[in-house]
N, C-alpha and C positions, 0 to 999 in steps of 0.2 A: 504493500500500500504506500509506504513512504517513498519507495523508488519510483512508482508510477506517478505519484502526485508531486514529486519534486524534480527528479532527474530527467523526466521526459518533457518538462515544460519548455516550450520554444522561446527563443530570444525575441526581444523587440526588434522591429525593423521598419524602415521608411517605406510606405506603400508606393505602388506604381501610380503615376499620375497621367500617363499618356494612353492613347488607344482610341479605338472606335468600335467597341464591342456591341453585343446585342442590347445593352442598356444605355447606349450613348445618349439617348434623348430623355432618360429618366432623371428624376430628382434623387436627392440623397437618402430619402426614407421610402422603403419599398414594402408593399404588402401584396397578398395574393387575392386576386379578384375572382377566383374560380377557374381561370384559364391560364393566367400568366402573372408575372410580376409587374406591378404598376406602382406609380408614386402619386401620393395625394397632392392636390393643387390648392389646398385651402390656405396655406400660410402666405403672408405678405412679404415683400422685399424688405431690405434693411433690418432683417432679423438674423441674429447669429446665435447658434447653439454651441456652447463650449462642451466638448466631450474629452474624456480622459481614459486612456487604455492602460491595461497591463497591471493595475493595482489589485487590491490595496497594498500600499507600501507603508511599513510602520514609521518611516521617517518622513517621506515626501508627501504622502496623501494628506496627513493632518496639516502640514504647512500650506499645501495648495488650497485645502478647504478653508483654512483660516484667512488666506488672502482673498478668496472669493467672497466670503462672508463680509469681510471688511469693505470690499468693493461693492457689495450689494448685488451680486449677479448669481443667477442659478447656473447649474451645470449638471451634466449626466456622466456618471462614472461607469464605464464598461469593465466589469471586474473578471479576473481569472479565478476560476473555482478553487484551484489549489492554493492560491494566495489568500482567498477568503478563509479556507480551512486553517491556514497558519496564523492569520491575523483577524479573527472574527470581531475583536473589539474595535478595530479600525472601521470596519463596514457598519457596525452598529452606530458608531459616532456619526458617520456620514448620513445614515438613515434618520437619526434623531435631528440632525441639522437641516433636513428637508431636501437633500440632494437626491436626484433621480439615479436609479441603479439599472444597469443593463448587463447582459450576458456576453462574455468574451471567451467562451469555452473553458474547459477545465484545465487544460495544460497548454493553452496557446498554440493549438495545432492548426495546420492548414486544412480547412474543411473540404477543400476540393481534392485533396490528396488521400482521403480516407474513405472507406466504404460507408454505406448508409447507417449500418448499425453502430459503428464507432462515432459517426457524426452525431447521431441521436444520443449516444451515451455521454459524449462531451458536453452537450447542452443540458441534458437531464441532471448530470452530477453537479454542474454549476448552479442550476436552478435549486437543487436540493440543499447545496451548501448555503446559498443566500437565504432560503426558507428557514434553515436551521438557525441562522444567525440573527435574522431580523423579522422572520415571519411573513415574508412576501415572496412571490415568484415573479421575477422580471420577465416581461414579454418582449422587451426591446433586445435586439441581438446584433452585435457587430462581429463579423468574422475577423480573426487575426489576419494580418497582412492585407487588410481590405484596401480597396482602391476607389478612386472616383468612379462613378457609374460607367463612364465611357471606357474605362480600362478593364472592366470585368469581361473575362473571356467566356467561351461557351461552357467549359467544365465548371467554372466558378458560378456561372448563372444557374446551372443545374443543381449545384449544392445549395445555393441560396433559395431556390424554388422549393427544394425538399423541406427546408425549415419553414419557409413562409406558408406552405400548405398546412403546417401544423399550428398555425396561428401566431407565429412570431413576426414582428415588424423588424425588417432588416435596416439598420442604420449604417450607411456608408459615410463618406465625407467629400466635400468639394473645396475645402480650405485647409491648407497645411499650416497649422500653428507652430510647427517646429521651425519654420522659416522666420518667425517673428523676432527671434533673437538677433537676426542679421539685418533687420530693417528698423527704421525709425517709424514713429507713429503716423506721420503723413504718408509714408510709403506703404504702410500696412493698409491704411484707408483706401488709397488709390488702387492697391492690388486687389481688393475684394469689393470695390464699388462698381456696379451694383452686384450684390451676391446672387442675383437671379430671382425669378418669380417665386421660388420656393425657399428663399433665404439661403443661408449657408451653415454647414456644420463644420466646426473647426476641430481637427484631430490633434490632440496633445497626448502626452503620456505622464502618468503619475507613478509608474513602476518601471522596473527594468534598468535602473542605473541612476546616475547623478541627475537630478531634476532641478538643480538650482537655477539653470537658465530658463526653465519653464516658469518658475515663480517670478523671475525678473521680467520675462516677456509679458506676463499678465499685468504686472505693475505698470508697464509702459503702455501696453496696447489697449487695455480695457477703458481707461479714462479717455484716451484719445479717440477711440471709436464711439464712445458714448457722446463725446462732444460733437461728433459729426452726425449724430442722429441715429446711430445704430442701437437697437434694443436687443438685450440678451434674454434668451428663452431656453427652455429645456428642449431636448431632441423630440420628445413626444408632442410638445406644443408646436414645434416647427413642422412636424410631419402631420399635424392635424389629428393626432390620436387622442380620443376622449379621455378625460380624467378617469382613473380607475382601471384602464385597460393596459397601461404601460407597466404597472405593478399590480398583480392580483394577489389578494390576501390568501395566504396558504391555509388550507384546511388542517385539522388537527393531525391527520395521518401524515400529510406532507411535511408539516412542521416537525413531527416526531422523527420521521425518516431523515430529515435534514440534520436534526440534533444528533441522531445516531451516527450519521456520516461524519460530522465534525468531531464527535467523541472518538470514533474509530481512528480517524486520522491523527487526533491528538495523542492517543495511545501509541500509534505507530511512530510519531515523532519522539515521544519519551522513550519508547523501546529502542529505537535506532540510536538515540543519543546515549542511552545506557550501554547498548552493545558496542558503540564506538569507544566508550571509555574502557569497557572490558577488553576490547581488542588491543588497546594500548597496553593494558595490564598483562594480557596473555603474551603479546609480542615481547614485552620486557622480560617476562618470566622465561620464555624460550631463549632469548638472547643471553640472559643471566645464566641459565643452566648450561648452555654450550660453553660459555666462557669459564664457568666454574669447573665443569668436567674436564675441559682441556687443560686448564691451569693446574688443577690438583693431580691429574694423571701424570703430568710432567714431574711434579714434585714427588709423587709416589715412585716413579721410575728412578729418580736420583736417590731417594732414600733407600730403595732396595739395592741399588748398585753400590752404595757406600756402606751397606750393612756388613759387618765383619763375619767371616765364615765361622761356623760353629760345628762341632761334632753332632751328628744326628742324635736326637733324643732316643734313648734305648729303653726307657721305662715301659712297663706293660700298658697295653691299651685294650679297653673293652669296647667292642663295636656292637651297637644295638641297632637291630633292623626291625622296626614295627611293620607288620605285614597283614593286610586284609585283602583276601582274594587276589593275590599276586602270582597265581600259578604260571602265568605266561612268562614272566621275566625273573622269577625268584631264583631259579637255578643258576642262570648266568650271573646274577648279582652276587649270590653267595659264593660261587666259584671264584669270581674276581677278588672278593674279600679274602678268601682262604689262600689265594695265591700271592698275598701281599709279601713284600720283602722285609717288612718290619720284624725284628727278632722276637718280640714277645707280644702276642695279642690273642684275644678270644673273640668269637663272633656269636652273638646271642640273637637268635631270630624269635621274636615274640609274635606268635600267631594270634591275631585279635578276632577270634571267632570266624575264621574263613570258612566258606562253604564249598570251595573249589579244590580242596586237597593241598593247599599251600604247604602246610606243616609236613604232610606226608612226603611231598617232593623233597624237602630239605632233609628229612630223616633218611630217605633212601640214598641220598648222596654219600652218607657216611663219611663226611670229611672231618679230618682232625681239627680241633680247636673250634668246631662249630656245634652249637647246642640249640635245641628248640624248646620254647616255653609256650604252652597252649593256655588260652584264657577265653572266657566268654567275651563277646563283642562289647567293648567299653569305650572305644574311640582311641585315636592316636596318642593323646597325652597319657591315657591309662596304660597303653602298651609300652610307652617309653619309660614311665615310672616303674613298671614291672621289670623291665630290663635293667634299669638303673639299680634296683634293689638286688638283682642277681649278679651284677657286675663285680669282678674281683679287683679291678684296677682303678686308680684315681684319674687317669686320662680316659675320657669317654668320647667316643666318636658315634654320631648318629647318622644313619644312612636310610634313605627310602628304599622300599622293596623293589623298585624298578631301576635302581642306579648301579652302574658298573664303575668300579674303581680301577685305576691303573696300579701296577705292582708297587710303585713308590708313593702312592697318594697318602696312605695312612701316615707314613713317616713324615712327609712334608706337612701334613695337616696338623700334626701334634707338635711339630718343631717349635712354633712360637710359644708353647707352654713352658719352655725353659725359663722364660721371664716370669718371675713370681707375681707380677702385677697383671698378667694376662689371664682372663677368666674364660674366654671363648675365642674360637678361630673360625672364620668363614672360608670355605673352600671355593674353588672356581668351577661352577657348574656349567657343563656344556650340553648342548642339544645333540643327542646321538642319532636322531632320525631327521635328516635335513633334506631328503630327496624331494619331497613335495613342496609346493609353494608355501603352505601354512607352516611346515617345519622350517623352511628357509627364513621366513619372516621371524619366527621365534628365535632362530639362531642369531639373526641380526640383533634382536632385542636383548638377548642374553649377553652378547659380546659388548655392544655399545651402550646398553642401558644398565643392566644389573651390575656388570663387572666394573664399568667406569664409576658408577655410584659407589661401589664398595671401595675403590681406590680413594675416592673423595672422603668417604666416611673414615677410612683408615688414617688419612692424614689429619682429619679434624678430630679423631679419637671419639667418634660418636656413632659407631655402627649400630643401626636399629634392628638388623635382621641377619642372623646366621641361617642360611637355607637348610631346610630339613634334608635335602639331598646329600649334603656334605658339610658337616660341622663338627668341630672338636670342642670339648668343654672340660674344665677342671671340676672334679667332683665337689670340691669345697664351694665353688661358685654356685653350682646347682643346689647345694644344701642351703646356701645363704638365702636363696629365693624360695625355698620350700618345695623344690622339685618342679616338675613341668605342670603348669596349670592348664585345666581344660575350660577356662572361662571364655576363651576366644577360639575362633576357627583358625587363626594364625598363631599356633602355639610357638612357632619359631620366632616370630617377631615379638610376641608377648614375653618369652623368657629372655630374649636378647636385650630388650629394653630394661627388664628387671635386673639383669646382670650388670648392665651399665649403671643403673641407678644405685646398685649396691656398691659401686666404687671400683669395679673391675674394668680392665681394658678389654676391648674386643677388636681383633685385628683381622687382616685379610691375607691369606696365603694364596697368591695367584698361581703358584706352580703346583698346587694340590688339586689336580683335575679329577672331576667326576662326571660321568656321562649318563645323562638321564633321558628317558623317553618323554618327549613333549606330546601333547594332544595332537591327534592327526585329523580331527574334524572340527568344524566351527562349533558344533554342539558341545563336544568335550572341552574345547578351549574355553568356551564361555563358562562352563561349570567350574573349571579349575580357577580361572581368573576371578570369577565372582567370589569363590571361597577365599582367595588371597586378598582381594580388595575389601571384602566385608570383614575378614579377620583383622586386617590392618586398621580399619576404622575402629573395631572393637578394642584393639590393643592401644591405639592412641587415646581413645576415650578412657580406658582403664588407667592409663598412666598420665592423664592430662595434668595432674598436680605437678608433675616434673617440669612443666613449661614455665612455671613461675617460682619454683623452689630453687633457692641458691645452693642448697646442700645436695642436690641430686647429680652433680657432675655435668659433663659436657653433653650427655645424651638429651637432657632437657633443654639446654640453651641452644644446641646446634642440631642434633639429630631429629628431634620431633618437629621443630619449625621447618626444616628441610623437607621432611616427610609430608607435612601439611601442605606446604606450598607446591611441591613438585610431583607428589604422588596422589594428592587429593584435589587441591584447588586447580592446578594446571589441567588435569584431565577433564574436570567438570566444565571449565570455561574454554578450553582449547577448541571445541567445535565452533566457537564464534569465528575463528579464522576461516573455516570452511564456509560458514554461512556468508561471511562478508566477501569471500572470494567469488561465490556465485552472484551475490549482489553486485559486486564490482564488475564482473564480466558482462552482466546485463545492463547496468545503468552507468558505470563509470568507464574509465579508459582501460580496455582489456589488456593493452600492452603493458601498462603499469602494473596491473594485477598479476599478469604472467611473469613480469620481471621480479615482483616480490616473491612469487612462489618459486621461481628458479633460484633466486638468491637463497631462500630458506632451505631448499633441497640441497643446494651446493654446500651450504654450511653443514648440513646433516651428513652429507657424503664425506666431507673432509673429516668430520669428527669420527665417522664410522671407519674410514680408512686408518686413522690413527689408532682407534680402539682395536681393530683387527691386527694391526701391526704389533701392538703391545701384547696381544694374546697369542701371537704366533699363528694366526689364521690367514688363510688365503682371502684377499679382498674381492675375489671373483663373485662371491655371493652378494655383494653390494648392488649388483644390477637390479635386484628385486626391491631395493629400497624405495625408488620413486613409486612403484606400484603399492608398496606398503602404506604410503601416505594416503591413498585413496580408499583402502578397505580396512586393513589391519588396525591402523591408528584410530579410526572412528569406532571400530569394534571395542577396542580397549577403553576408549572414552565412555562408551555406553555402558560398559561393565561397571565402571566407577560410579556413573550416575545411578544405575540400578542399585548398586550396593548402598549408596547414600540414601536413596529412597527407602530401601528395605530397613536400613538402620533407623530412619526416622519413624517408620511404621512399627518398629520393634519386632520384625520378623525373626523367628528362630530357625536355625538350620544346623546340620551336623556334618561331621567328616564322612565323606563317601569316596570310595576309590573310583578311579577313572579307568575305563577299559584299556587294556594294553595289547600291543601287537608283538612286543619283543624285538622289534626292529631297531636295536640300538647298535650303532656302528662306532667303534672307538677309532678316531683318526690318529694317525701317527704324526 
C-alpha cells in the first residue's frame, strides 16, 4: 500500500499548450451531453478561475491558501489522492476555509496511458480519500499532464469521455500561471485579455516542489488583474456548474470507506517507517557480526599459534553416549569411540528406552572399554546424568549417538582441561552428510556460523554452548551446577551457561573434530532447529539474572547479550531485509537494491572463504551460499520466530530423536 501510494506517484510537469485536436473549439470545462464532450457557455468574459494541482503540500498549500484569503479570491485545488492520505489535515483546512476541491487522480498518473479499470480506480480512490477527510466527493476532475483543449489528442479525448460519462466535469486550463513569475502585471493582463467567452482557468501548482515563486506570482498578479476589471471565481462557477454539484456530500458508507482508506494508508506509513528503522538496525547488526567474527577469528588464530606445546593429557576419560532409537548410526559411532588413540578411556552408552534395539546392537559389538546402561525413557538430560553417575573418571566427554569421532579427537578434546580454570571444552562439529543441497547448506552454516562464533566466544571467554555432539567437561564443574538439568530443551546451552556463571572457563578446541549426521529433509531440519532455538530461549530466560549481575562472570556481560542480539533479535528482524529488497525492486531503483544484495553476499562469501580456510575445508562448497540466502536463511529465521511465539504461548515440548540414515562421511 505504501509503495503504491507513494513510489508510483508521477512528477509534476508543464502541460502541452499547442495543437489542434478534437476539442480545439471547446472551453476549459467539459461535461458529457449524452453523445460527446461539450463545454458550457454560461460564464462571462473577464472571469478567471485560479486552480492548483498536485497538492496538498504541508508547506506550500497553507501558504498559498493564506495568500488567497488575504487577497480575497476563491480558488479550486485539484488534489492527488495519495497526498490527501498523507496530509488529511491540510485538505481539511482548505475545506473549512471554503476553497473548492477537485480530483487529480490518486498517484498523478497519465489517464490516457492506463486501461479503463485503472483509470476508474485512480479516480475512485481519490474520491474516497477526500470523502474520508472532509466528507464530500469532488465531481470536478483534472487529468494530470492536462493540456489546453486544443492540445488534447484522440486517446486523451477518449479517456476524458470515459470519466465524463460517469458524471465528472473535466477541468482543463487555457492560462498558464507558471509563466506569471516571468512577467510583470501589465504583461500578464495583456497576455490573457480577453480570456474568451468562457473566461479562463489558470493552472498553478501547490505541490511537487518549491512553490515560493507561485506565492510571489499571486502577490503580483492578482491585485493587478483585479485593477483591470478581472473577477476571480471558482472553476465550477466559471464552467456554469450549479452549487452542490461540484462537491457532493458523501453518504455514511462513502465516508466510512474513505476513513478506512486513510486509516489503512496511515498504518502503512507507520509500518514502513518502523520497518525502515528496523532495516537500519538489522543492517548494522549484520555488519557488526561480520566485523566481529572476522576480527576475533584472526585473534583466535594468533592465540592458538602462540600457545606453547604441551604433552597430551593422559588422564582417564569417561565418554557418555545418550542414545534413543539410534540403531542406524550407533554402531559406527561406538566403533569410532572405541578406536580412539587416547591411552585411558571408557565408553558408556546409556540407552534411554529405545524401541529399535539400540542397546542390543552395542552389546553385540562386544568391544573392550564399552558398556551399556539401559533405562526407561526419561529424556537426554536423564540419560547423561545416569552416565555421569556411572563414570569412573573426572574428565567427561559427551557424544551424541549419531556422531563419529576421529582417533585423536578425545585426546584433543580433553587437552585444555590441563588448565585448572577450564571447566568445559567445545569440540569442532562437522557435517558428515554434505552431498545434498540441504546438507551442503548446513555444512556452510557449521563452518562459518557455529565455529566462527565459538572462536569469538573463546577469545571473549564467554562460551554459551558446548555442543552435545562433542564436548568435554570437568566432573567438578558439572557437580558445581548440580548435574545436567532437564529444565530446557537445550541442555547443552543450559549447562554451559551455568558452568560459566559458576566461574569456570569454557574454551574451544578447533582441532577436536567430530562428524555428525545433519537432517536430510526440510521437515527434520525444522524439528531439530526448533528444538535448538526454543531451548536456547529457555536457557537465556532461565539465566536472565546473569545479564545484570556483576558476580556472574563474562558469560552474563558478553555471552548472553551476544546470544540475544545475534541468535534471537537478528533472526527475528532479518526478514525485513528480504521484505525491503522486494519492495525496493518494485518501487525503488532495482540497480541499487541489487548492488546492496551483491555487496552483502560478497561480504558473506569473503567471511565464508576465511572460515573454510581456518577449518581446513575446501571452499568449493561456497557456490551454494548465494542460493542459501534465498531459502535456507529464511527457513532459519522462521524457526526462530516460531520458537519465540511458542515461548510466549508457553508451549511445552520434549526431546525427540530425528530419523537417521547413517550416511556420515569422515573427510580427510
